[in-house]
C-alpha positions as CSV (number, residue, x, y, z in Angstrom):
1,M,0.0,0.0,0.0
2,D,1.3,3.4,-1.0
3,S,-0.1,6.3,1.0
4,A,0.9,9.9,1.6
5,T,-0.8,12.8,3.4
6,Y,-0.3,16.5,2.3
7,G,1.3,18.5,3.5
8,Q,4.2,17.1,5.5
9,E,6.9,19.7,5.1
10,S,6.9,23.3,3.8
11,K,9.5,25.4,2.1
12,F,7.7,28.5,3.5
13,N,4.9,29.4,5.8
14,A,1.3,28.9,4.8
15,P,0.7,30.9,1.6
16,G,-1.8,33.7,1.7
17,Q,-3.4,34.9,4.9
18,A,-2.0,33.4,8.1
19,N,-5.4,32.7,9.6
20,D,-6.7,30.7,6.5
21,R,-6.1,27.1,7.5
22,C,-8.1,25.4,4.8
23,L,-7.3,24.4,1.3
24,R,-10.3,25.5,-0.9
25,I,-11.0,23.7,-4.1
26,Y,-13.4,25.5,-6.5
27,T,-15.1,23.5,-9.2
28,L,-18.5,25.1,-9.9
29,G,-17.4,27.4,-12.7
30,H,-13.7,27.9,-13.3
31,F,-11.3,25.7,-11.4
32,H,-9.0,27.0,-8.6
33,V,-7.2,25.5,-5.6
34,K,-6.4,28.1,-3.0
35,L,-4.9,28.5,0.4
36,G,-5.5,32.1,1.4
37,T,-4.5,34.2,-1.6
38,F,-2.1,31.6,-3.0
39,D,-3.5,29.7,-6.0
40,F,-2.0,26.2,-6.5
41,S,-3.8,25.9,-9.8
42,E,-1.6,28.6,-11.2
43,K,1.5,26.6,-10.3
44,S,2.6,24.2,-12.9
45,K,-0.2,25.6,-15.0
46,R,1.1,24.0,-18.2
47,S,1.0,20.5,-16.7
48,T,-2.4,19.8,-18.1
49,K,-2.2,16.0,-17.4
50,L,-1.2,16.6,-13.8
51,W,-4.2,18.8,-13.1
52,E,-6.6,16.6,-15.1
53,L,-5.7,13.7,-12.8
54,F,-6.2,15.9,-9.8
55,K,-9.6,17.0,-11.0
56,Y,-10.6,13.4,-11.7
57,L,-9.6,12.3,-8.3
58,V,-11.4,15.3,-6.7
59,T,-14.5,14.4,-8.7
60,N,-14.3,10.9,-7.4
61,H,-12.9,11.6,-3.9
62,N,-13.4,9.0,-1.2
63,K,-14.0,6.3,-3.9
64,P,-11.5,3.6,-4.8
65,I,-11.0,3.8,-8.6
66,P,-9.3,1.0,-10.5
67,L,-6.1,2.1,-12.3
68,E,-7.4,0.9,-15.7
69,T,-10.6,3.0,-15.3
70,I,-8.6,6.1,-14.6
71,I,-6.4,5.6,-17.7
72,E,-9.4,4.7,-20.0
73,S,-11.3,7.8,-18.7
74,L,-8.4,10.3,-19.0
75,W,-6.4,9.1,-21.9
76,P,-8.6,6.6,-23.9
77,E,-6.7,7.2,-27.2
78,Q,-3.3,6.3,-25.8
79,E,-1.6,2.9,-25.3
80,Y,-2.7,1.4,-22.0
81,S,0.7,-0.2,-21.1
82,N,2.5,3.1,-21.7
83,Q,0.2,5.0,-19.3
84,I,0.6,2.8,-16.2
85,S,4.1,4.2,-15.4
86,A,2.9,7.7,-16.5
87,L,0.0,7.6,-14.1
88,H,2.3,6.7,-11.2
89,T,4.7,9.5,-12.2
90,L,1.9,12.0,-12.3
91,T,0.7,10.9,-8.9
92,H,4.2,11.4,-7.5
93,R,4.4,14.9,-9.1
94,L,0.9,15.7,-7.7
95,R,2.0,14.7,-4.2
96,K,5.2,16.6,-4.5
97,L,3.4,19.8,-5.6
98,F,1.4,19.9,-2.4
99,Y,4.0,18.2,-0.2
100,E,6.4,21.1,-0.9
101,E,4.1,24.0,-0.5
102,L,1.7,23.1,2.4
103,P,2.8,23.6,6.0
104,P,3.5,20.4,8.0
105,E,0.6,20.9,10.5
106,L,-2.0,21.2,7.7
107,P,-2.9,17.8,6.2
108,V,-5.5,18.3,3.5
109,F,-5.8,15.1,1.5
110,Q,-4.4,11.6,1.2
111,I,-3.9,9.5,-2.0
112,D,-4.0,5.8,-1.3
113,I,-2.8,3.2,-3.9
114,S,-3.9,-0.2,-2.9
115,Q,-4.9,-3.4,-4.8
116,G,-4.7,-1.6,-8.2
117,C,-7.0,1.2,-7.1
118,F,-6.4,4.9,-6.5
119,C,-8.4,6.8,-3.8
120,M,-8.2,10.4,-2.8
121,K,-9.4,10.9,0.8
122,L,-10.1,14.4,2.0
123,M,-9.0,15.7,5.4
124,K,-11.0,18.2,7.6
125,N,-8.7,21.0,6.3
126,C,-9.8,20.5,2.7
127,W,-13.0,22.2,1.5
128,I,-14.7,21.7,-1.9
129,D,-17.4,24.1,-3.1
130,A,-19.4,21.3,-4.7
131,D,-19.6,19.4,-1.4
132,E,-20.6,22.5,0.4
133,F,-23.2,23.3,-2.2
134,V,-24.8,19.9,-1.8
135,K,-24.8,20.2,2.0
136,L,-26.3,23.7,2.1
137,S,-29.0,22.7,-0.5
138,Q,-30.0,19.7,1.6
139,N,-30.0,21.8,4.8
140,A,-32.2,24.4,3.2
141,A,-34.6,21.7,1.9
142,D,-34.8,20.2,5.4
143,L,-35.7,23.6,6.9
144,S,-38.1,24.7,4.3
145,T,-41.2,23.2,6.1
146,T,-40.2,24.2,9.6
147,N,-38.2,27.4,9.5
148,T,-38.7,29.2,6.1
149,A,-36.6,32.2,7.1
150,A,-33.6,30.0,7.9
151,A,-34.2,28.0,4.7
152,I,-34.2,31.1,2.6
153,K,-30.8,32.1,4.0
154,K,-29.4,28.6,3.4
155,Y,-30.7,28.5,-0.1
156,R,-29.2,31.9,-0.9
157,K,-25.8,30.8,0.5
158,A,-25.9,27.6,-1.5
159,L,-26.8,29.4,-4.7
160,S,-23.9,31.8,-4.2
161,L,-21.5,28.9,-4.6
162,Y,-22.7,28.0,-8.1
163,H,-20.9,30.1,-10.8
164,G,-21.3,27.9,-13.8
165,E,-21.1,24.3,-14.9
166,Y,-18.9,21.9,-13.0
167,L,-15.3,22.3,-14.3
168,I,-16.5,24.4,-17.2
169,E,-13.1,24.6,-18.8
170,Y,-13.6,21.0,-19.9
171,S,-16.2,21.1,-22.6
172,S,-16.4,17.5,-23.7
173,R,-14.8,15.1,-21.1
174,K,-17.1,12.1,-20.8
175,W,-15.9,11.2,-17.3
176,L,-17.2,14.5,-15.8
177,L,-20.6,14.6,-17.5
178,P,-22.5,12.7,-14.8
179,A,-21.1,15.1,-12.1
180,R,-21.8,18.1,-14.3
181,R,-25.4,17.1,-14.9
182,H,-25.9,16.3,-11.2
183,Y,-24.8,19.7,-10.0
184,R,-26.7,21.6,-12.7
185,H,-29.9,19.7,-11.8
186,L,-29.3,20.4,-8.1
187,Y,-28.7,24.1,-8.8
188,L,-32.0,24.4,-10.7
189,Q,-33.9,22.4,-8.1
190,T,-32.4,24.6,-5.3
191,L,-33.1,27.8,-7.3
192,L,-36.7,26.9,-7.9
193,E,-37.3,26.0,-4.3
194,Y,-35.7,29.3,-3.2
195,L,-37.9,31.2,-5.7
196,K,-41.0,29.4,-4.4
197,L,-40.4,30.5,-0.8
198,L,-39.6,34.1,-1.9
199,M,-42.9,34.2,-4.0
200,A,-44.8,33.0,-0.9
201,F,-43.5,35.9,1.0
202,E,-44.0,38.4,-1.9
203,R,-40.3,39.2,-2.0
204,Y,-40.3,40.2,-5.7
205,T,-37.1,42.1,-5.7
206,D,-35.2,39.1,-4.4
207,I,-36.8,37.0,-7.0
208,F,-35.8,39.4,-9.7
209,N,-32.2,39.5,-8.4
210,A,-31.9,35.7,-8.1
211,C,-33.2,35.2,-11.7
212,E,-30.9,37.8,-13.1
213,K,-27.9,36.1,-11.4
214,A,-29.1,32.8,-12.9
215,F,-29.4,34.3,-16.4
216,Q,-25.8,35.5,-16.1
217,I,-24.7,31.9,-15.8
218,E,-27.1,30.4,-18.4
219,H,-30.4,31.3,-20.0
220,F,-32.0,28.0,-19.0
221,M,-34.5,28.2,-21.8
222,E,-35.8,24.7,-21.1
223,V,-36.8,25.6,-17.5
224,E,-40.1,27.4,-18.0
225,A,-40.8,27.7,-14.2
226,L,-37.7,30.0,-13.8
227,H,-39.0,32.4,-16.4
228,L,-42.5,32.3,-15.0
229,Y,-41.2,33.4,-11.6
230,Y,-39.1,36.2,-13.3
231,I,-42.0,37.5,-15.4
232,E,-44.5,37.4,-12.5
233,A,-42.1,39.2,-10.2
234,L,-41.7,41.9,-12.9
235,I,-45.5,42.2,-13.2
236,K,-46.0,42.5,-9.5
237,E,-43.3,45.2,-9.3
238,G,-45.1,47.1,-12.1
239,N,-42.3,46.6,-14.7
240,I,-44.7,45.6,-17.4
241,K,-42.5,46.6,-20.3
242,E,-39.6,44.5,-19.0
243,A,-42.0,41.6,-18.4
244,L,-43.4,41.8,-21.9
245,T,-39.9,42.0,-23.4
246,H,-38.8,38.9,-21.5
247,Y,-42.0,37.1,-22.5
248,E,-41.3,37.8,-26.1
249,F,-37.7,36.7,-25.7
250,I,-38.5,33.4,-24.0
251,T,-41.4,32.5,-26.3
252,S,-39.5,33.2,-29.5
253,N,-36.5,31.2,-28.3
254,L,-38.7,28.3,-27.2
255,Y,-40.2,28.2,-30.6
256,Q,-36.9,28.6,-32.4
257,D,-35.0,26.0,-30.3
258,Y,-37.7,23.5,-29.4
259,G,-40.5,24.2,-31.8
260,A,-42.7,24.9,-28.7
261,K,-45.6,27.3,-28.3
262,P,-46.3,29.3,-25.1
263,S,-47.7,27.1,-22.4
264,P,-51.0,27.9,-20.7
265,S,-49.1,29.3,-17.7
266,L,-47.1,31.7,-19.9
267,K,-50.3,32.8,-21.7
268,D,-51.9,33.5,-18.3
269,L,-49.1,35.8,-17.4
270,Y,-49.3,37.5,-20.8
271,R,-53.0,38.3,-20.1
272,Q,-52.0,39.9,-16.9
273,M,-49.8,42.4,-18.6
274,K,-51.3,45.7,-19.5
275,P,-51.8,46.0,-23.2
276,E,-49.8,48.6,-25.0
277,V,-51.9,51.7,-25.6
278,E,-53.2,51.8,-29.1
279,S,-54.9,54.8,-30.4
280,T,-57.0,55.1,-33.5
281,G,-55.7,58.6,-33.9
282,L,-52.1,57.7,-34.6
283,N,-50.6,59.4,-37.6
284,L,-48.3,57.6,-40.1
285,N,-45.1,58.9,-38.4
286,A,-46.2,57.5,-35.0
287,I,-47.2,54.2,-36.6
288,H,-43.8,54.1,-38.3
289,E,-42.0,54.7,-35.0
290,K,-44.1,52.1,-33.2
291,L,-43.4,49.4,-35.8
292,L,-39.6,50.0,-35.5
293,E,-39.4,50.6,-31.7
294,R,-37.9,47.2,-30.9
295,D,-35.5,47.1,-33.9
296,N,-32.3,48.3,-32.3
297,A,-30.0,45.6,-33.7
298,S,-27.1,46.6,-35.8
299,G,-26.4,43.2,-37.4
300,A,-28.5,40.7,-39.4
301,F,-32.2,40.2,-38.8
302,I,-33.1,36.9,-37.0
303,C,-36.5,35.4,-37.1
304,D,-38.3,32.0,-36.8
305,L,-38.6,29.7,-39.8
306,D,-42.1,30.7,-40.8
307,V,-41.2,34.4,-40.9
308,F,-38.0,33.4,-42.8
309,R,-40.1,31.5,-45.4
310,Y,-42.4,34.6,-46.1
311,L,-39.4,36.9,-46.4
312,Y,-37.6,34.4,-48.6
313,R,-40.6,34.3,-51.0
314,L,-40.8,38.1,-50.9
315,E,-37.1,38.4,-51.9
316,I,-37.6,35.8,-54.7
317,R,-40.4,37.9,-56.1
318,R,-38.4,41.1,-55.8
319,N,-35.5,39.3,-57.4
320,E,-37.6,38.4,-60.4
321,R,-38.1,42.1,-61.0
322,T,-34.7,43.6,-60.0
323,K,-32.5,40.8,-61.2
324,L,-30.1,41.6,-58.3
325,E,-28.0,38.8,-56.8
326,L,-29.6,36.8,-54.0
327,I,-27.8,34.2,-52.0
328,L,-29.3,31.5,-49.8
329,G,-26.7,29.9,-47.5
330,L,-26.9,26.9,-45.2
331,F,-24.5,26.7,-42.2
332,T,-24.2,23.1,-40.8
333,L,-22.3,21.9,-37.7
334,T,-20.6,18.5,-37.9
335,C,-18.7,16.7,-35.1
336,D,-16.5,13.8,-34.5
337,G,-18.5,10.9,-33.2
338,T,-22.3,11.1,-32.7
339,P,-24.1,14.4,-32.0
340,A,-25.7,12.9,-28.9
341,D,-22.3,12.5,-27.2
342,K,-21.6,16.2,-27.7
343,K,-25.0,17.6,-27.2
344,D,-24.0,20.3,-24.6
345,T,-21.0,21.4,-26.7
346,L,-23.1,21.5,-29.9
347,N,-25.7,23.7,-28.2
348,K,-23.0,26.1,-27.1
349,A,-21.5,26.0,-30.5
350,M,-24.9,26.8,-32.1
351,S,-25.3,29.8,-29.8
352,A,-21.8,31.0,-30.7
353,L,-22.5,30.6,-34.4
354,E,-25.7,32.6,-34.0
355,K,-23.7,35.5,-32.5
356,I,-21.1,35.3,-35.2
357,L,-23.8,35.4,-37.9
358,L,-25.6,38.3,-36.3
359,T,-22.4,40.4,-36.1
360,S,-20.8,39.3,-39.4
361,L,-23.8,39.9,-41.7
362,R,-25.5,43.1,-42.6
363,R,-28.7,44.6,-41.3
364,G,-30.5,43.7,-44.5
365,D,-29.4,40.0,-44.3
366,I,-31.8,37.5,-42.7
367,I,-31.0,34.4,-40.6
368,T,-33.0,31.6,-39.0
369,R,-32.2,28.5,-37.0
370,F,-33.3,25.7,-39.3
371,N,-32.9,22.8,-36.9
372,E,-30.6,21.7,-34.0
373,L,-27.4,21.9,-36.1
374,Q,-28.2,24.3,-39.0
375,F,-28.8,27.9,-39.7
376,L,-30.2,29.4,-42.9
377,A,-29.1,32.8,-44.2
378,L,-30.6,35.0,-47.0
379,L,-28.2,37.6,-48.4
380,P,-29.8,40.1,-50.8
381,N,-27.7,42.0,-53.3
382,V,-24.5,40.0,-52.8
383,S,-22.3,38.6,-55.5
384,Q,-20.9,35.1,-55.4
385,A,-17.5,36.4,-54.8
386,Q,-18.7,38.6,-51.9
387,A,-20.6,35.7,-50.4
388,K,-17.5,33.5,-50.6
389,S,-15.5,36.2,-48.7
390,I,-18.2,36.6,-46.1
391,Y,-18.5,32.8,-45.6
392,N,-14.8,32.4,-45.3
393,R,-14.7,35.0,-42.6
394,I,-17.5,33.3,-40.7
395,S,-15.9,29.9,-41.1
396,T,-12.5,31.1,-39.9
397,S,-14.0,32.9,-36.9
398,F,-16.0,29.8,-35.8
399,N,-13.5,27.1,-36.5
400,S,-10.7,29.0,-34.7
401,V,-12.6,28.3,-31.5
402,Y,-14.5,25.0,-32.0
403,K,-12.3,22.9,-34.4
404,S,-10.2,21.8,-31.5
405,E,-13.4,20.5,-29.9
406,G,-14.0,18.3,-32.9
407,I,-16.8,20.5,-34.2
408,T,-16.6,21.9,-37.7
409,L,-18.7,24.4,-39.6
410,E,-19.7,23.4,-43.2
411,L,-21.1,26.0,-45.6
412,S,-23.1,25.6,-48.8
413,K,-24.8,28.3,-50.9
414,K,-27.0,28.8,-54.0
415,S,-27.9,31.9,-56.0
416,A,-31.5,33.0,-56.6
417,H,-31.3,31.8,-60.2
418,S,-31.2,28.2,-58.9
419,I,-33.1,28.2,-55.6
420,T,-36.8,28.3,-56.7
421,G,-38.5,25.9,-54.3
422,T,-35.3,25.2,-52.4
423,L,-36.6,26.2,-49.0
424,N,-39.7,24.0,-49.3
425,N,-37.4,21.1,-50.4
426,L,-35.1,21.7,-47.5
427,H,-37.9,21.9,-45.1
428,A,-39.4,18.7,-46.3
429,R,-36.1,16.9,-46.2
430,Y,-35.0,17.9,-42.7
431,R,-38.4,18.0,-41.0
432,A,-39.7,14.7,-42.3
């Protein structure tokens, strides 16, 4: 049995503040390992394998993991026999990193190697945000029926620990997906229970603030209840215009991403909103301003597929008269392996592609999300040469970020002279 506890010796006194006697490991969002102000994760920063092993052991702490499981999880593409000695070397380096830097009276974790298994055991001086998050969430849930004031405080403290997906810097590591899904699910469950208590006490400002913080992490489009709380809080506070704006935002995105129409609950909230004042006496200038009042975007125009189809047909008709160039483009994401294995990464890549299209194309250009992996774009008055240049710029911008993740952007385009009926054909092909 090979075992070591860290730290044992120290080259200098405890890094950071003298009164901080706890090693803090942050995983919910960006990864850090800190003692006071000293950040261990900045030390040996280029040793990616070293820190990946540490993150793997932390994720599975207090669990014996067979050596072959670790190798298959971390380095599946490499020769197994070559990785056994490499794993032992990395473990030695990991021990040395903490062994050298931590004071002797501050043991924080122990790595046991026994019977072909590795196990990281945490000491009382080691704190992990994910464990604290789980503990506080459970404490809050236990208090929610007996002491709501205390429960609200516990919920708020738990939510303050979640700054993003678990080990967010790793976008597609299969070994961490179960943990990532678990903590995201727990975050949403904790958030909704917190909002439920706040709504019961009519604490609408707190609801607004909690939802705003959540939206800074992720839009959580699929979690309708979160958006219901947010819109209702805005209505109760009299912020009807903001409530209506968010309603339009969430309903358009639900339709675009999931093909879903507003639920009865969303429609009920919509009916509570004061209708915009419409006057039969508006002159043409006032009507013109009203029609354009929400069109503040500087880039391309984005719409759902039905609106795109109407605009497409309109442009085709106009093209028959003007004979100007009209380009229909299809942007498709492809990935190594199956899309199901990279669902989270592909969703983020599609969001990134949408932003690139909106900023790279002109105000007169039109885009729509065609399905889970494709965007359509309509470019009026653009030559083939100009379209090629635009597409190359978009491709370069996208692939510079996502090609290393095994995701590639493929482009295809047709001119108006050869696209009669194309949209209906595409729709029939991909929606069948």
